[in-house]
N, C-alpha and C positions, 0 to 999 in steps of 0.2 A: 317567731315568738320573742317577746321582749324579755331580756334577761339581765341579771346583775352578775358582774364578774368580780371574783374575789381572789386576792393573793394573801399569803401568810395566814392560811386558813387551818381550821381544826374541826374534825367531827368529834362532837362531845357526847359521851355516853353518861346519862344520869345514873348514878349508883344510889338506888333508894332501898332503904332497909325494909320498907313495907312490901316491895315487889322485886326481890333480887333477881328473878328469872326473866323479867320483862325488860327488853331493851328499849330504852327511849333515847333516840338520837336527835341532836340539834347540830346546827352549823354556826360557827363563829369565824369571822374573817374580816379582812380589810378590803374596802371597795376600790377597784381600779376603774370600773365603768358601770354605770347604772342606766340602762336604756329606758327605765320607767321614770327617771328623774326624781327618785325618792332620796338618793344619797349623793354626797359629793365625794370626789376622789380622796381616799385616805380615811373616810368615816369607817367606824366599825359596825358590823352587823351581827346580831344574834337572832337566829331564825326561830320560827315555830317548829314543831316536830317534823323530822324528815320522814317522808313517805316513800321515797325511792332514791336509790343511789345508782348511777350509771358510770362505773369506773372507766369503760372504754371511751366514752365521750367526755368524761370528767365533769359530769353534771349531777346536781342534787335537786330534787323537787321536794317542796315542803307541804305541810297540811293546808296552807293557804294558797297552794298552786303557784307559788313563785319558783322560778327556775334560776339556779345559780351555776355559773361556769366557774370551775376551779383552775387556777393557774399556779404553776410552780409546785414545789413539794409542800405537802400538808402534813398534818399529824392527826393521830387519834388519841384522845385523852378521856379519862374518867373524871367525873366531878360529883361531889356531894350536892345536896340541895343548897347549902350555903354558898358553895363555889359557883353553882349555876347562877345564883343571884348576882354574884360578883361579875360574872361574864356578861350578864344582861346589863350591868351598870358600866360596862366599858373596860373592865380589866381584861387583859389577855391571858391565855393559858400560861404564858411565861411569867407574867406578873404574879399570878397565883402561886406558881412554884416558888418564886423568890420569897413571897410572904410566908409560905409554909415552912421554908428552910431556916 
């Protein structure tokens, strides 16, 4: 199976006021290898909704059936709709924390 490998990654939970009990998870990370040829080393990725997380194999599968391998320590962050848009536009979770402070 062709995969994309990410480092410096975060599982992002959308915190939405309209559906506070529904967890919508996305993945943000930096590419170290992309066997599909979509990304270059160091590009950022913000995925579609996560449909499965496999902690033992350190893999995430998204709604579009892309498989992501996770390397190194990651983080789990919560983001508002505005912050989610910032992540889509290339800001990292760390960038957003600096902007908020």
